[in-house]
N, C-alpha and C positions, 0 to 999 in steps of 0.2 A: 781777579780780573784778567782777561783772554787778552792776550797782547795782538796789537794791530800790526801789521805788515808797512813800517813805516819805512822809507829809505831815504838818505840825506843827500845823494846826486848820483850821478850816470855810474861811478864804482862800484856802489852799493847793490845798485839795478845790474851789473854785469855778474857780480859776485851771485846773487840771488837766481839770476835768469834758470840756469840749469837744473834748479831745484823746484822751478816752476814748470820747465818742460819736460824734467824728467831725464834729461840726456844732454849732453854737450853738444852745442851744435857747432858745425862744420859746414863752410862753403853755402851759409845763410843770409837770407835777408829775417831779421825779426823785427815786429812793429809791437813794442808797448804801449798800452793805452794807460794815461795817467789822470788820476782826478787828485790833484794838488801831490802828496807825498805816495799816494796809494796806489798801488800797480790794481789795473782790472785785466783787461782781455789782452794775452799775449798769444801772436800770429808767428809762426815760421812757415818760410818757404823757401824751397832750393833755389841757388842765386842760377836762374835761366841763362839760356844764351842770349847774346844780344837781341837777335832777332824777335824772340819770345818775353822781351822786357815788359812790353805793354801789356800783353796778357797775364803777365803774374801780378803786376801792379793791378790790373782791376781784379783780380781773384781775393786781394788782400785787403781793396778796399771796400769792398759790400759789409763783410762783416765790422770793419773797421769804424764804418760810418754809422751800422747799426748800435755797435756799444757807445756810441755819443760820448766821446772822450773829452776832458777837459784839454787835453795836449796830448803827443803822441813822442815817443821817444824810439828813434830810426837806429838799428843798428846791423852793421854790416861784417859779417863774422867769415874770413878770406884766408888763402894760404900765401896768395902773392899778390904785390900791393896793385890796388887799380882794379880787383874782381869783382869788386862789392858798388863801385861807382855808380854803375849804370841804374841799379836797381835804388839805391840810396837816392839818386837824383829823381829819379820817374817817382817814386814815393813822395818824398818832398813836394815836388811840383803838383800831384795829385792831392794832397791834404790842402796844400794852400788855395787849389781850387775852388774846394769845397768849404773852405773856411774851418778847416782842421789846424790847431797851431801845432806846429813841429819844434818842441822842448831844443832840441839836440838830434844832431846826427855823429854816429859813434862806428869808427871802424876798430875789429878787434883782429890782429893779427898775430900770432905766434902766444906770446906770454904778455902782450903788450898793448895798450887800447889808445886810439888816437880820434881826438876832435879835430876834424879837417874846416870846420866854418868857423875855430876859436885861433885866433892869431895871437894871443896873449900870453904872460910867458907861465901862466898855469896852464897850460898846454903847449909845451914843447914839441918841436918837430919828429925828435926821435920816440914820441908816444910815453905812456904812463903804465908803470907796472901795473898789470892785474891784482886786486887786491887777494888777499890769502884767506880762504873761507873762516878762519880766524878773528880775524880783523872786521868782521862783519857781522853785529850782532843778530839780524834777522836770518842769516845762514846757520848760526848756532843753534836757535829753535827747531829748524827743520834737522839737522843732524841728530839734536837731544832726543827726536823723536821717530830716528831711524828711517828717515829719507835720505836717499843717496843715489844723485843722478847715474843714469847710465852713461858708459863711454862715448856711445854715437846712435844715431839712428837705427842703426841695422841690427844691434843690440833689443831695440823695439821688435824687431820680427821675429826674434830669437825667444821672447818673452811669450809670443802667441804660438809657436810650433809645437806641435804635442812631443812631447817629452818622454814619454813612457810606450812604446808603439807595441809592446808585449801587452799593455793593459786592454787592448780593444778587443783580444779574445775572452778575457776574462767579464767585461764590461757589457759586452753585446748581449749575452741571457738576460743579463738583470736589467739591462734597459727593455729589453724586449717583454720582459715580466713583467715592469713597471708601468708599459704603455699597454700591455692588457687589463691591466687592474685598472688603469685608469678611464680606459674605454667602456668596460664593464659599468664603473660609477656615471661615466654620461648618460650610457643607457637607462641605468637606474631611475636617475631622476637628480633634481635639485638638488635634495639633501645630502645623498652619497657624492654627488660634484663638489660641494662644500667640503665635507668631511675629507676629501682627496687634496683640496687644496689647501687647507688648514695645514695636513701635513707638510706639504709641498713650502708654504709661506715660511713654516718654523724652520725648514733647513736655510733656506734664503736668509732668514730673519739670523742666523746663527754667524753667516757669510758677511753678511753688511751692516750690521752694526756697527757704528764708528766708535767703539770703544776701545782702549787701551789693552795690551796682549790679544787680539781676537783667536779665534780659533782659525788656524791656517787653514786654506783647502787642501792642503797635501796630508792634513791629519783625518777627511773626512773619511768616512769607509765607502766604500766603492757602492754599497746599496745610497748611501745618501748622494751620491755624485750622480748615480741614475737618477733619482728624484728630480734633481735639479735639471737635467738636460730633459727629461719627459716633461717637467713641468711647462716647458719653453715651446712646446708644442700645440699647446694652447694657446692660440694667437689674442684671446681677450686678458689673460693670464700676462702673456708678454707685455702686452701695450699696457695694461697699468703698472708693472713695474717700470716699465720706461717712465708711465706719466710721475710716478714716484721718485724715480732718481733724478728726473729732468723736469723741474718745475716749467710750464708753458709750451713743452715740445707737445702735448696732445691734449685737446679741451677736456675737461674732465667730464662735460657732457656726452662724451664719445663712450666713457668707460663705464661698464656694468656699475651702478651705484653701490650693489650688495657688493660685488667682488672688490671693488674701490675699499669700502669701509673695513672688509674682511684685510684687506691688506695694510688697512693704517693700524688695526689694531695688533697684527704681526710684528710689525715693523718700525723701530721708535724713529720718530719725526726727527727729521733732519735739518739744523740751523738755516739751511740754504734756501729752505722751501719758497721763502718770501723772495727770492730771486735775487738775491745780494747776495756776495761771497766779500765779507771783508776784513778778517782775520785768519791769523795764523791757524787757529784752530780748526776756521772751516777747509780752509786750501789743505789743511793733512786729512783732516777728514774724507773729502774728495779724494785723495791719492790713494789713500789706505781703500776705500772702494774700487778704483780703478785698480788697484794692484788686485786684490782678491778675483774681481771678473776677469782679468787674464788671467791668473791662477785657473778657473774655471776652465776658459779658454783652450789652454795648457794641456789639461788634465783629460779633454775628452777627444777622442776619435773624431776624425771629420767628419762622418756620417751624422754624428751628433751635435758637431761643435757650432754649426751654422745660426741658430738662431741665438745661442750664446754670445756669439761674435758682434751679430748683428745690435745686442743690447750693447755691448762693450763701445760699438763704434758711435752709436748714438748719444751715449754718455759722454764719449771722450768731446764729439764734435760739439756738443753744447757747452760741453767747459773750455770750447776753442783749441782744443788741441789736435790739429790737421793729420799731425805726422801719424801719430797712434790710430787715427779713425782710417787713416789709408792704409796702414798694416791688415787690422780687423776685417776691411772690407776686402782686400787682396785675398786673403784666405778664404774667406765666405763665399765670394763670389769663383773663387778657384773650383772650391768643391761643388759648389751649385749656384753654376751662372743666373737661374733664371727664380732663385729666391725674392720674393717680391718686393721685402720691406729694406734688404740690401740695395737692390736695384735703385729704388727709392732715396735712399741714403747719398748712394754714389751721384745721382744725378743734384742733388743738393750741395753734396761737396763741391763739383765741378762746377756750381752757379753760384757757389760761396752763400748758399740762402743758412743763414743760422738756423738751427731745429726749433727755437723759440717763435721763430717767424712762420715758422710752417701751417702753422691754423689759419694766421690773418687772412 
Protein backbone atom coordinates (compact mmCIF):
# COMPACT_ATOMS: atom_id res chain seq x y z
CA UNK A 1 0.00 0.00 0.00
CA UNK A 2 1.27 3.48 -0.85
CA UNK A 3 1.85 5.56 2.29
CA UNK A 4 -0.15 8.79 2.62
CA UNK A 5 1.31 11.93 4.18
CA UNK A 6 -0.40 12.10 7.56
CA UNK A 7 0.91 14.59 10.09
CA UNK A 8 0.02 14.56 13.78
CA UNK A 9 0.54 18.25 14.57
CA UNK A 10 2.45 21.46 13.91
CA UNK A 11 5.82 19.94 14.84
CA UNK A 12 5.41 17.27 12.15
CA UNK A 13 4.47 19.90 9.58
CA UNK A 14 7.57 21.96 10.43
CA UNK A 15 9.79 18.90 10.01
CA UNK A 16 8.28 17.92 6.65
CA UNK A 17 8.01 21.43 5.24
CA UNK A 18 11.60 21.76 3.89
CA UNK A 19 11.10 18.49 2.03
CA UNK A 20 7.89 19.82 0.51
CA UNK A 21 9.47 23.14 -0.49
CA UNK A 22 12.80 21.64 -1.52
CA UNK A 23 14.79 24.02 0.70
CA UNK A 24 14.91 25.36 4.26
CA UNK A 25 12.90 28.61 4.39
CA UNK A 26 14.35 31.74 6.00
CA UNK A 27 12.73 35.17 6.50
CA UNK A 28 9.53 33.82 4.99
CA UNK A 29 5.82 33.39 5.49
CA UNK A 30 4.56 29.92 4.58
CA UNK A 31 0.88 29.03 4.22
CA UNK A 32 0.03 25.33 4.33
CA UNK A 33 -3.37 24.19 3.08
CA UNK A 34 -4.78 21.35 5.15
CA UNK A 35 -7.53 18.84 4.55
CA UNK A 36 -7.80 17.09 7.87
CA UNK A 37 -4.29 15.76 8.51
CA UNK A 38 -3.29 15.92 4.84
CA UNK A 39 -1.07 18.65 3.43
CA UNK A 40 -2.26 20.36 0.26
CA UNK A 41 -0.88 23.49 -1.39
CA UNK A 42 2.26 24.89 0.24
CA UNK A 43 3.06 28.55 -0.51
CA UNK A 44 6.03 30.65 0.55
CA UNK A 45 6.81 34.34 0.22
CA UNK A 46 9.69 36.48 1.45
CA UNK A 47 8.80 38.64 4.44
CA UNK A 48 8.06 42.06 2.91
CA UNK A 49 8.78 45.49 4.35
CA UNK A 50 5.82 46.83 6.36
CA UNK A 51 4.54 49.06 3.57
CA UNK A 52 4.13 46.03 1.24
CA UNK A 53 2.43 43.61 3.63
CA UNK A 54 -0.97 44.18 1.99
CA UNK A 55 0.38 43.33 -1.46
CA UNK A 56 2.13 40.21 -0.16
CA UNK A 57 -1.05 39.02 1.58
CA UNK A 58 -3.07 39.53 -1.61
CA UNK A 59 -0.52 37.55 -3.61
CA UNK A 60 -0.79 34.64 -1.17
CA UNK A 61 -4.57 34.67 -0.81
CA UNK A 62 -5.55 34.24 -4.46
CA UNK A 63 -4.03 30.76 -4.95
CA UNK A 64 -4.96 29.80 -1.38
CA UNK A 65 -8.64 30.45 -2.03
CA UNK A 66 -8.47 28.56 -5.33
CA UNK A 67 -7.05 25.55 -3.46
CA UNK A 68 -10.18 25.58 -1.27
CA UNK A 69 -8.52 24.15 1.86
CA UNK A 70 -10.36 22.80 4.88
CA UNK A 71 -8.09 24.99 6.99
CA UNK A 72 -4.71 26.67 6.81
CA UNK A 73 -1.59 26.70 8.95
CA UNK A 74 0.42 29.95 8.89
CA UNK A 75 4.13 29.81 9.68
CA UNK A 76 6.49 32.75 10.03
CA UNK A 77 10.23 32.08 9.71
CA UNK A 78 12.20 34.92 11.24
CA UNK A 79 15.70 35.77 12.46
CA UNK A 80 14.63 38.34 15.05
CA UNK A 81 11.58 38.34 17.28
CA UNK A 82 8.54 40.00 15.73
CA UNK A 83 9.78 40.12 12.12
CA UNK A 84 7.01 37.85 10.84
CA UNK A 85 4.20 39.29 13.01
CA UNK A 86 2.80 41.71 10.40
CA UNK A 87 2.47 39.00 7.75
CA UNK A 88 1.01 36.49 10.20
CA UNK A 89 -1.57 39.06 11.34
CA UNK A 90 -2.35 40.12 7.78
CA UNK A 91 -2.78 36.57 6.53
CA UNK A 92 -4.89 35.53 9.51
CA UNK A 93 -7.21 38.51 9.01
CA UNK A 94 -7.52 37.88 5.27
CA UNK A 95 -8.29 34.19 5.85
CA UNK A 96 -11.00 34.94 8.39
CA UNK A 97 -12.51 37.54 6.05
CA UNK A 98 -13.13 34.90 3.36
CA UNK A 99 -14.14 32.10 5.70
CA UNK A 100 -10.91 30.10 5.67
CA UNK A 101 -10.22 28.61 9.09
CA UNK A 102 -6.77 29.29 10.53
CA UNK A 103 -5.77 26.12 12.39
CA UNK A 104 -2.79 27.76 14.01
CA UNK A 105 -0.12 30.43 13.67
CA UNK A 106 3.45 29.33 14.26
CA UNK A 107 6.71 31.26 14.50
CA UNK A 108 10.04 29.54 13.82
CA UNK A 109 13.14 31.26 15.13
CA UNK A 110 16.48 29.55 15.44
CA UNK A 111 16.04 25.94 16.52
CA UNK A 112 12.72 26.53 18.28
CA UNK A 113 9.10 27.11 17.35
CA UNK A 114 6.47 29.21 19.10
CA UNK A 115 2.66 29.30 19.07
CA UNK A 116 1.77 32.95 19.78
CA UNK A 117 -1.97 32.23 20.01
CA UNK A 118 -1.61 29.44 22.59
CA UNK A 119 -1.07 30.37 26.25
CA UNK A 120 -1.39 26.92 27.77
CA UNK A 121 1.41 24.87 29.33
CA UNK A 122 1.82 22.87 26.10
CA UNK A 123 3.25 25.99 24.41
CA UNK A 124 5.70 27.62 26.84
CA UNK A 125 6.88 31.20 26.18
CA UNK A 126 10.42 29.96 25.51
CA UNK A 127 9.10 27.84 22.65
CA UNK A 128 9.57 24.19 21.79
CA UNK A 129 12.48 22.43 20.17
CA UNK A 130 12.10 21.71 16.47
CA UNK A 131 11.83 17.96 16.02
CA UNK A 132 14.73 16.06 14.53
CA UNK A 133 13.91 14.61 11.09
CA UNK A 134 14.40 11.11 12.48
CA UNK A 135 11.54 11.72 14.92
CA UNK A 136 8.94 12.24 12.17
CA UNK A 137 7.94 9.14 10.14
CA UNK A 138 6.89 11.17 7.09
CA UNK A 139 10.40 12.66 6.85
CA UNK A 140 11.90 9.17 6.89
CA UNK A 141 9.89 8.41 3.72
CA UNK A 142 11.49 11.35 1.93
CA UNK A 143 14.99 10.62 3.21
CA UNK A 144 14.69 6.95 2.31
CA UNK A 145 13.96 7.91 -1.29
CA UNK A 146 16.84 10.31 -1.69
CA UNK A 147 14.97 13.59 -1.19
CA UNK A 148 17.06 16.16 0.66
CA UNK A 149 16.18 19.88 0.99
CA UNK A 150 18.63 22.54 -0.12
CA UNK A 151 20.05 24.90 2.53
CA UNK A 152 18.19 28.01 1.30
CA UNK A 153 16.45 29.66 -1.64
CA UNK A 154 19.68 30.90 -3.21
CA UNK A 155 20.69 27.28 -3.70
CA UNK A 156 17.70 26.97 -6.06
CA UNK A 157 19.26 29.50 -8.40
CA UNK A 158 22.49 27.53 -8.37
CA UNK A 159 20.57 24.44 -9.51
CA UNK A 160 19.45 26.22 -12.67
CA UNK A 161 22.61 28.02 -13.71
CA UNK A 162 24.67 26.46 -16.48
CA UNK A 163 27.21 24.24 -14.78
CA UNK A 164 29.57 23.50 -17.69
CA UNK A 165 30.36 26.62 -19.75
CA UNK A 166 32.77 24.68 -21.97
CA UNK A 167 29.89 22.50 -23.10
CA UNK A 168 28.45 25.30 -25.22
CA UNK A 169 31.20 24.93 -27.78
CA UNK A 170 30.53 21.22 -28.28
CA UNK A 171 26.75 21.51 -27.94
CA UNK A 172 26.11 24.22 -30.52
CA UNK A 173 27.00 22.22 -33.67
CA UNK A 174 25.01 19.22 -32.41
CA UNK A 175 21.96 21.38 -31.77
CA UNK A 176 22.30 23.13 -35.11
CA UNK A 177 22.52 19.77 -36.87
CA UNK A 178 19.48 18.45 -35.06
CA UNK A 179 17.52 21.62 -35.83
CA UNK A 180 18.33 21.24 -39.54
CA UNK A 181 17.11 17.64 -39.47
CA UNK A 182 13.94 18.74 -37.75
CA UNK A 183 13.24 21.50 -40.24
CA UNK A 184 13.78 19.03 -43.10
CA UNK A 185 11.27 16.64 -41.52
CA UNK A 186 8.77 19.47 -41.14
CA UNK A 187 9.15 20.33 -44.82
CA UNK A 188 8.87 16.67 -45.86
CA UNK A 189 5.42 16.09 -44.39
CA UNK A 190 3.42 14.66 -41.51
CA UNK A 191 4.94 11.18 -41.46
CA UNK A 192 8.50 12.47 -41.28
CA UNK A 193 7.56 14.94 -38.53
CA UNK A 194 5.89 12.13 -36.55
CA UNK A 195 9.07 10.07 -36.85
CA UNK A 196 11.14 13.02 -35.67
CA UNK A 197 8.84 13.60 -32.70
CA UNK A 198 8.94 9.90 -31.81
CA UNK A 199 12.72 10.11 -31.41
CA UNK A 200 12.37 13.23 -29.26
CA UNK A 201 9.64 11.78 -27.05
CA UNK A 202 11.68 8.63 -26.51
CA UNK A 203 14.45 10.77 -24.98
CA UNK A 204 11.93 12.72 -22.88
CA UNK A 205 10.45 9.43 -21.67
CA UNK A 206 13.83 8.26 -20.39
CA UNK A 207 14.16 11.50 -18.43
CA UNK A 208 10.64 11.92 -17.08
CA UNK A 209 9.48 8.45 -16.13
CA UNK A 210 8.99 8.49 -12.37
CA UNK A 211 10.79 5.23 -11.63
CA UNK A 212 13.45 4.36 -9.09
CA UNK A 213 17.05 4.83 -10.19
CA UNK A 214 16.18 6.91 -13.29
CA UNK A 215 18.78 7.75 -15.88
CA UNK A 216 20.36 11.03 -14.89
CA UNK A 217 20.49 13.92 -17.29
CA UNK A 218 24.20 14.08 -16.58
CA UNK A 219 24.56 10.62 -18.11
CA UNK A 220 22.92 11.65 -21.40
CA UNK A 221 25.17 11.82 -24.45
CA UNK A 222 25.37 15.37 -25.87
CA UNK A 223 23.40 14.26 -28.92
CA UNK A 224 20.41 13.33 -26.74
CA UNK A 225 20.61 16.59 -24.85
CA UNK A 226 20.53 18.39 -28.20
CA UNK A 227 17.41 16.41 -29.11
CA UNK A 228 15.70 17.57 -25.91
CA UNK A 229 16.59 21.21 -26.50
CA UNK A 230 15.59 21.28 -30.16
CA UNK A 231 12.32 19.43 -29.51
CA UNK A 232 11.04 22.40 -27.48
CA UNK A 233 11.44 24.74 -30.45
CA UNK A 234 8.29 22.91 -31.62
CA UNK A 235 5.65 24.97 -29.80
CA UNK A 236 3.02 22.25 -30.29
CA UNK A 237 5.25 19.63 -28.69
CA UNK A 238 6.24 22.02 -25.90
CA UNK A 239 2.60 22.75 -25.09
CA UNK A 240 1.64 19.06 -25.26
CA UNK A 241 4.42 18.26 -22.81
CA UNK A 242 3.16 20.99 -20.45
CA UNK A 243 -0.40 19.65 -20.74
CA UNK A 244 0.82 16.16 -19.81
CA UNK A 245 2.96 17.34 -16.90
CA UNK A 246 0.42 19.83 -15.50
CA UNK A 247 -3.19 18.62 -15.82
CA UNK A 248 -5.61 21.48 -16.32
CA UNK A 249 -2.98 23.98 -17.43
CA UNK A 250 -3.92 23.80 -21.11
CA UNK A 251 -7.27 22.62 -22.48
CA UNK A 252 -6.70 19.32 -24.28
CA UNK A 253 -8.69 20.50 -27.29
CA UNK A 254 -5.94 23.08 -27.89
CA UNK A 255 -3.40 20.28 -28.39
CA UNK A 256 -3.02 18.40 -31.68
CA UNK A 257 -4.83 15.12 -30.83
CA UNK A 258 -2.41 13.00 -32.87
CA UNK A 259 0.54 14.56 -31.04
CA UNK A 260 -1.16 14.13 -27.66
CA UNK A 261 -1.82 10.45 -28.40
CA UNK A 262 1.78 10.05 -29.51
CA UNK A 263 2.97 11.67 -26.31
CA UNK A 264 0.67 9.46 -24.24
CA UNK A 265 2.15 6.33 -25.82
CA UNK A 266 5.70 7.47 -25.17
CA UNK A 267 5.33 8.76 -21.62
CA UNK A 268 3.99 6.57 -18.83
CA UNK A 269 0.76 7.90 -17.30
CA UNK A 270 1.40 9.66 -14.04
CA UNK A 271 -0.71 9.05 -10.90
CA UNK A 272 -1.48 12.75 -10.45
CA UNK A 273 -3.25 13.10 -13.81
CA UNK A 274 -6.61 13.24 -12.03
CA UNK A 275 -5.47 16.50 -10.45
CA UNK A 276 -5.14 15.09 -6.91
CA UNK A 277 -1.83 14.62 -5.12
CA UNK A 278 -2.57 12.37 -2.18
CA UNK A 279 0.46 10.46 -1.00
CA UNK A 280 4.21 10.46 -0.60
CA UNK A 281 4.83 8.42 -3.74
CA UNK A 282 3.11 11.11 -5.81
CA UNK A 283 4.95 13.96 -4.08
CA UNK A 284 8.29 12.23 -4.60
CA UNK A 285 7.44 11.43 -8.22
CA UNK A 286 6.75 15.13 -8.84
CA UNK A 287 9.97 16.12 -7.10
CA UNK A 288 11.99 13.70 -9.22
CA UNK A 289 10.53 15.14 -12.41
CA UNK A 290 11.28 18.63 -11.11
CA UNK A 291 14.87 17.61 -10.40
CA UNK A 292 15.33 16.19 -13.91
CA UNK A 293 13.88 19.31 -15.53
CA UNK A 294 16.29 21.37 -13.42
CA UNK A 295 19.18 19.21 -14.61
CA UNK A 296 18.15 19.70 -18.24
CA UNK A 297 18.01 23.47 -17.76
CA UNK A 298 21.37 23.55 -15.97
CA UNK A 299 23.00 21.48 -18.71
CA UNK A 300 21.83 23.69 -21.58
CA UNK A 301 23.65 26.81 -22.80
CA UNK A 302 21.61 29.98 -22.31
CA UNK A 303 20.52 30.34 -25.92
CA UNK A 304 18.94 26.86 -25.88
CA UNK A 305 17.67 26.84 -22.29
CA UNK A 306 14.76 29.30 -22.48
CA UNK A 307 11.98 26.89 -23.59
CA UNK A 308 13.10 24.27 -21.05
CA UNK A 309 13.21 26.88 -18.28
CA UNK A 310 9.67 27.93 -19.17
CA UNK A 311 8.42 24.33 -19.11
CA UNK A 312 10.04 23.96 -15.69
CA UNK A 313 8.51 27.24 -14.48
CA UNK A 314 5.04 26.17 -15.61
CA UNK A 315 5.44 22.84 -13.83
CA UNK A 316 6.65 24.38 -10.57
CA UNK A 317 3.97 27.09 -10.59
CA UNK A 318 1.33 24.41 -11.19
CA UNK A 319 2.75 22.66 -8.10
CA UNK A 320 2.56 25.89 -6.10
CA UNK A 321 6.34 26.38 -5.84
CA UNK A 322 6.64 30.11 -6.45
CA UNK A 323 10.30 30.28 -5.40
CA UNK A 324 11.64 27.93 -8.09
CA UNK A 325 9.21 29.40 -10.64
CA UNK A 326 10.69 32.86 -10.12
CA UNK A 327 14.25 31.54 -10.37
CA UNK A 328 13.50 29.74 -13.65
CA UNK A 329 11.71 32.75 -15.13
CA UNK A 330 14.50 35.09 -14.06
CA UNK A 331 17.04 33.14 -16.10
CA UNK A 332 14.67 32.63 -19.06
CA UNK A 333 13.75 36.32 -19.36
CA UNK A 334 17.32 37.44 -18.74
CA UNK A 335 18.33 35.47 -21.84
CA UNK A 336 15.25 36.24 -23.95
CA UNK A 337 13.04 39.05 -22.55
CA UNK A 338 10.56 38.55 -25.39
CA UNK A 339 9.86 34.82 -25.03
CA UNK A 340 6.08 34.92 -25.04
CA UNK A 341 5.24 31.98 -22.78
CA UNK A 342 7.73 33.17 -20.14
CA UNK A 343 6.20 36.66 -20.29
CA UNK A 344 2.68 35.23 -19.88
CA UNK A 345 3.72 33.03 -16.98
CA UNK A 346 5.45 35.94 -15.25
CA UNK A 347 2.19 37.90 -15.45
CA UNK A 348 0.30 34.93 -14.00
CA UNK A 349 2.76 34.69 -11.11
CA UNK A 350 2.52 38.44 -10.48
CA UNK A 351 -1.29 38.19 -10.38
CA UNK A 352 -1.23 34.94 -8.38
CA UNK A 353 -3.18 33.09 -11.09
CA UNK A 354 -2.58 29.36 -10.76
CA UNK A 355 -1.99 27.63 -14.15
CA UNK A 356 -4.98 25.28 -13.79
CA UNK A 357 -7.19 28.40 -13.90
CA UNK A 358 -5.52 29.89 -16.95
CA UNK A 359 -7.90 28.31 -19.44
CA UNK A 360 -11.03 29.16 -17.45
